[in-house]
N, C-alpha and C positions, 0 to 999 in steps of 0.2 A: 739190432743189438744196442743196448744203451751204453753210454760212456761210463767208464769205471769211476769217474769222479765228477764233481761239479766245481765251478769256480765262482766265488763271490768277490765283487770289486767294491772298494770305496770309490768315491767320485772325486772330491776336491783333493788335489795333490797326487792323484793316481791317474784318473782319466783326463782331468783338466789341470793345467798349470795355473790354478786359480788362487791357491793359498798365498802365494807371494804377492799377487796383485791386491788381494783383499787385505793382507797385512799392511801393505803400504798405504791403503786407504784409511785403515784404522789409525795408523801412525800420523797421517796427515791431519785428520780431524782432531786427534789428541793434541798435536802440536798447536793447532789453532786455539784449542781450549786451555793451553798451558799445562797439559798433563804430561808427567814424566813416566818412562818405563813401559809404554804401551806395547813395544815390540815383545818384551818378556811376557806381558799379560796375554797377548795374542797367542803366543806359543802354548800357553796353558789351555787355551780354548780349542786348539786343533784336535779334531776328532770327537768333539762332544756336541750335544744338541743345544738348541737355543736356550732352554731352561738352565742347563748347566753353565753355559757361557755367561748368562745373566748373573748367576751367583758368583762366578769368578770375578767379573767386573765389579760387583758390589763389595766383595771382600777386598779387592785391591784399592778401590777409590771411595768406599763408604756406602752405607745404605741409601743415602740421599742421591747417589750418582744417577743422573738421568739416562738410564740404560737404553730405554726405548728411543729417545731422541738421538743419542749417540749412534746407535746401530742404524737408525733410519738415514742419518746423514752419511755414514760410512758406506752403506749399501747404495745410496744415491750416487755417491762419487764412483763407486765400483761399477755401476751400470753405465755411467758416463764414459768411463774408460773402456768398457766392453764395446759400447757403440762406436767409439773412436778407433779402437785397436782390435776388437774381436776377442772372444774368449779362447785362449790358446789350448789346443788339444795336445796332450803329452805325446812326445815321440814314441811310436810303437803302439799307441792305443788302438788305432784302427786295425793294425796288423794282428794284434793278439786277439781282439774280439772276432775279427773275421775268420782267423784260423781255427779258433775254438768252436765257433758256430758251425763251420764247415765240417768239423768232426762230431757234431751233434752233442757237444758238451753242454749240460745245463748251466745257464749263466744268470746270476742275480746281481743287482746293484743294491748295496746296503750302505746308505749315506745318512749321516746325522742331519743333513740339510732337509728342510721341509719339502713335501711332495711337489708343490707348485713350481718352485725354481728348478728342482731336479728334472722334472718332465720338460720344462721349457728349454733348459740348457742342453739336455741330451737331444731333444728334437731339433733345435737349431743347428746342432753340430752333426745331425744325421746319424746319431748313435743309438737312439731309443730302441730301434727295431732289433738290436742285438740281444737285448735282455729279455729273458722269459719272465722275470719277477723283479719288481722294484719294492724295496722296503725303505721307508724314509723316517726321519727323526720324529715327525708328528704321528707316526703309526705305532710307536712303541712307548711304553711308560718310562723305561730306564735307558739312560744314555750310556754309550761306551764310557768306561771299560766294562760295563755290564754286558753279558753275552746275548741279551734278549734280541737285538736286531739281527744278529747272525743266525740264531736258532730259529727265529721267525722265517728268515729267508730259506733256510734248509727245509723247514716244514712245508712251506709253499711250493718249493721245488720237488718235494717228495723224496729227498735224499737224507741219508744219515749224516749227522755232524762230522763223524770221522772220515767221511768220503768227500769232504769239502776243503778245497784250498781257499784261502782268503788273501787277496792282494791288498796290502795296506801300507800307508806311509807314516801313520801316526803311532805314538806310543800307546794311546788308549785303544786304537783299533787293533793293534797286535795283542794287547792284553785281553781285549774282548774275544778275539778269535781263539786265543789259547784257552780262555775260560770256557768257551763253547765246545772244547774238545776237537777243534778243527786244526788245519795245517797252515799256520800263518807264513806267508811270503812277504817279507818287508822290502819295499822298494822306497828308500828314503827320499824325502823331498826337502822340507825346511829343517827337519830334526834328524840329526845324525844318530845312528844306533849306539846305544850304550851297553853296558854289561847285561842289564836286564833284558834288553831286546835280543841280544845274541843268545840268551838262554831260552827265551820264549819262542822266537821265530824258528821255523824249520830251516829256513835259509834266508840270507840277506843278499839281495841282488841289486846291481847298479841301475837297471832300467827295465822297461817292459819287454824289450827284445830279449833280454836275458831270462826274464820270467817265462816267456813263451818257449824258449829253448829248454828250460828246466821242465816245464809241464809236458813237453813232447817226450821226455824220458820216462814219464810216469805211466804205469799200467793199472 
């Protein structure tokens, strides 16, 4: 008997505690370049794909801003820190994935990050095997808050959008899940929920342990 619902996960800020580390790298490179306000600009980039974040950076710092070089340097620093410290897995991530897999719940990862880094990071953390489907930012045309990435994941899983829970930390992720007709569970990371998030999310929970408890009550 198949599970009554599927669960779609974002990756950065949900599975991995990576948003904070990457934000600090962006700020460090910006500080070196004499750029102000990068923390706020980074917040606008949470939950969007590479093309959309490029546009946000150019709007903030001008069309001549060397986006490719900036990102390359920030990602280089990010990987230096990962090599030194490891990429931290969010508390409860292994528990929720294992428990849902045990119950034969269809699982998908729907991340705005490109497929190469997604596969590498999940594999290195020993989490890749939990997911039936991966949909990444380079596989879709439209970035969150457009619902395309979640609708694609549901289609690949063979489930109806209304039967999908989506665990997200970002505003754009929650917006995309709601626009897809899914059931958003917000587990905040860097961005605290505002009135819009409280209206769009089915529930806002403090961590993945609480998300697992909530899902266990659903039939």
